[in-house]
C-alpha positions as a printed Julia matrix, in Angstrom:
196×3 Matrix{Float64}:
 -33.23  -157.5   -66.5
 -29.92  -155.74  -65.72
 -30.76  -155.55  -61.94
 -31.21  -159.25  -62.05
 -28.04  -159.79  -63.9
 -26.18  -157.64  -61.58
 -27.75  -159.53  -58.48
 -26.87  -162.86  -60.01
 -23.23  -161.75  -60.79
 -22.76  -160.65  -57.13
 -24.33  -164.0   -55.86
 -22.21  -166.13  -58.16
 -18.91  -164.24  -57.39
 -19.72  -164.35  -53.64
 -20.48  -168.06  -53.88
 -17.02  -168.66  -55.37
 -15.23  -166.65  -52.87
 -17.15  -168.03  -49.82
 -16.67  -171.49  -50.99
 -12.79  -171.11  -51.13
 -12.37  -168.61  -48.21
 -15.45  -169.24  -45.84
 -18.13  -166.9   -45.1
 -16.56  -164.94  -42.31
 -13.21  -164.57  -44.19
 -14.96  -163.03  -47.22
 -15.61  -159.41  -47.01
 -18.14  -157.33  -49.04
 -15.04  -155.47  -50.3
 -13.6   -158.83  -51.61
 -16.86  -159.37  -53.52
 -17.01  -155.92  -54.94
 -13.4   -156.22  -55.95
 -14.08  -159.39  -57.94
 -17.08  -157.8   -59.78
 -17.34  -154.59  -61.79
 -20.03  -153.14  -59.47
 -20.09  -150.51  -56.7
 -20.91  -150.91  -53.1
 -24.1   -149.11  -53.94
 -24.96  -151.87  -56.44
 -24.22  -154.48  -53.76
 -26.32  -152.79  -50.97
 -29.21  -152.19  -53.55
 -29.58  -156.03  -53.76
 -28.45  -157.09  -50.39
 -28.91  -154.96  -47.18
 -26.32  -156.85  -45.22
 -23.77  -159.49  -45.84
 -25.99  -161.82  -43.85
 -28.64  -161.18  -46.44
 -26.23  -162.06  -49.14
 -25.42  -165.38  -47.32
 -29.12  -166.38  -46.99
 -29.61  -165.56  -50.64
 -26.71  -167.78  -51.4
 -28.35  -170.58  -49.53
 -31.98  -170.0   -51.14
 -30.9   -169.22  -54.65
 -27.81  -171.41  -55.2
 -27.22  -174.0   -52.69
 -30.79  -175.16  -52.02
 -31.75  -175.39  -55.79
 -28.5   -177.25  -56.59
 -28.97  -179.8   -53.8
 -32.7   -180.34  -54.84
 -31.72  -181.04  -58.45
 -28.9   -183.56  -57.57
 -30.18  -185.19  -54.29
 -33.78  -184.45  -53.49
 -35.78  -184.54  -56.86
 -34.21  -187.8   -58.1
 -35.25  -189.48  -54.86
 -38.73  -188.29  -55.02
 -39.14  -189.57  -58.56
 -37.08  -192.77  -58.33
 -38.36  -196.23  -58.63
 -34.84  -197.52  -57.39
 -34.11  -195.52  -54.27
 -30.95  -197.57  -53.46
 -29.37  -196.66  -56.94
 -30.51  -193.08  -56.71
 -29.06  -192.45  -53.26
 -25.73  -193.96  -54.41
 -25.62  -192.26  -57.7
 -26.5   -188.94  -56.13
 -23.67  -189.21  -53.58
 -21.24  -190.55  -56.26
 -22.0   -187.55  -58.64
 -21.4   -185.01  -55.85
 -18.18  -186.54  -55.01
 -16.76  -187.47  -58.17
 -18.11  -184.82  -60.71
 -15.22  -182.31  -60.47
 -17.42  -179.53  -62.27
 -19.72  -179.41  -59.15
 -17.14  -178.91  -56.58
 -13.3   -178.77  -55.76
 -12.31  -181.43  -53.55
  -9.93  -179.18  -51.62
 -12.62  -176.94  -50.56
 -15.28  -179.59  -49.6
 -19.11  -179.1   -50.0
 -20.43  -175.48  -49.81
 -23.65  -176.5   -47.85
 -21.62  -178.51  -45.19
 -18.97  -175.86  -45.04
 -21.7   -173.27  -44.21
 -23.33  -175.7   -41.57
 -20.07  -176.03  -39.86
 -19.18  -172.19  -40.02
 -22.49  -170.54  -39.57
 -25.23  -172.64  -38.11
 -23.81  -172.62  -34.57
 -23.45  -168.68  -34.51
 -26.4   -167.47  -36.77
 -29.85  -168.52  -36.16
 -31.07  -167.35  -39.81
 -28.21  -169.47  -41.36
 -29.21  -172.42  -38.98
 -33.02  -172.14  -40.06
 -32.16  -172.14  -43.82
 -29.49  -174.74  -43.72
 -31.68  -177.05  -41.48
 -34.52  -176.76  -44.12
 -32.29  -178.16  -46.86
 -31.09  -181.05  -44.7
 -34.66  -181.86  -43.49
 -35.7   -181.93  -47.12
 -32.85  -184.24  -47.97
 -33.75  -186.5   -44.99
 -37.37  -186.62  -45.98
 -36.49  -187.42  -49.55
 -34.38  -190.34  -48.48
 -36.87  -191.58  -45.81
 -39.79  -191.42  -48.23
 -37.9   -193.24  -50.99
 -36.97  -196.05  -48.53
 -40.44  -196.18  -47.23
 -41.66  -196.43  -50.85
 -39.0   -199.38  -51.39
 -40.25  -201.26  -48.17
 -43.85  -201.03  -49.81
 -42.68  -202.6   -52.9
 -40.82  -205.26  -51.14
 -37.56  -204.05  -52.73
 -35.63  -203.65  -49.46
 -35.99  -205.6   -45.89
 -39.05  -204.71  -43.92
 -36.89  -204.21  -40.84
 -35.04  -201.13  -42.32
 -35.54  -197.92  -40.53
 -35.69  -195.03  -42.92
 -34.47  -192.46  -40.36
 -31.4   -194.6   -39.7
 -30.64  -194.69  -43.42
 -31.1   -191.03  -43.93
 -28.78  -190.16  -40.84
 -26.09  -192.68  -41.94
 -26.19  -191.35  -45.66
 -26.02  -187.69  -44.78
 -23.65  -187.85  -41.96
 -21.33  -190.16  -44.15
 -21.48  -187.49  -46.89
 -20.68  -184.64  -44.53
 -17.83  -186.42  -43.13
 -16.32  -187.75  -46.31
 -16.38  -184.21  -47.87
 -14.32  -183.05  -44.91
 -11.88  -185.99  -45.03
 -11.58  -185.42  -48.71
  -9.92  -181.99  -48.05
  -7.13  -183.76  -46.4
  -6.87  -187.09  -48.33
  -8.14  -186.52  -51.83
 -10.08  -188.82  -53.99
  -8.71  -192.06  -52.68
 -10.98  -191.63  -49.55
 -13.85  -190.79  -51.6
 -13.4   -194.16  -53.46
 -13.18  -195.99  -50.29
 -16.17  -194.4   -48.87
 -18.31  -195.14  -52.06
 -17.37  -198.82  -51.87
 -18.58  -198.86  -48.24
 -21.71  -196.99  -48.98
 -22.46  -199.33  -52.03
 -22.0   -202.27  -49.71
 -24.32  -200.71  -47.02
 -26.98  -199.96  -49.48
 -26.93  -203.23  -51.07
 -27.23  -204.95  -47.58
 -30.76  -203.29  -47.43
 -32.05  -205.19  -50.54
 -34.12  -208.26  -50.06
 -32.1   -211.25  -51.52
């Protein structure tokens, strides 16, 4: 149990530091300094810093995104509201993220996916899962005649995810005002899919 607690404390500390400073700018020494553990404890749980990064994706980022963005779409009877409320919650719930640092997943995608194949693969899987959840919920809504039959689910998922990624970055510069503007536009777009 103690080993699991040590691993989790290292992971959570690393997550906070990497979220604020970036993966490459955060050293193993930085992480150790912010925990009460030794390098030996770090390397007992993570053979390399890259392994730590993959664990962050698998153990923290992926479950968090699944909880907020994917599972609600799989279980919803109202995909339009579920898509909107998932994005709104991520943007406006200050307990989840600090606006000035953006989204941990999007930050890692930008920083690491172009230069590290393992990061690319793990981060891609999260985005693919999110795309699939959006597309399946949109397809289900079409079958139940809740949205127009000409709607292409892939287009909806691309629009929603790229909009989220972009607004998280713009929010670093412009603050909550741009989030509210984006959410108004997203709401209008999603409502335009509904059969009148």
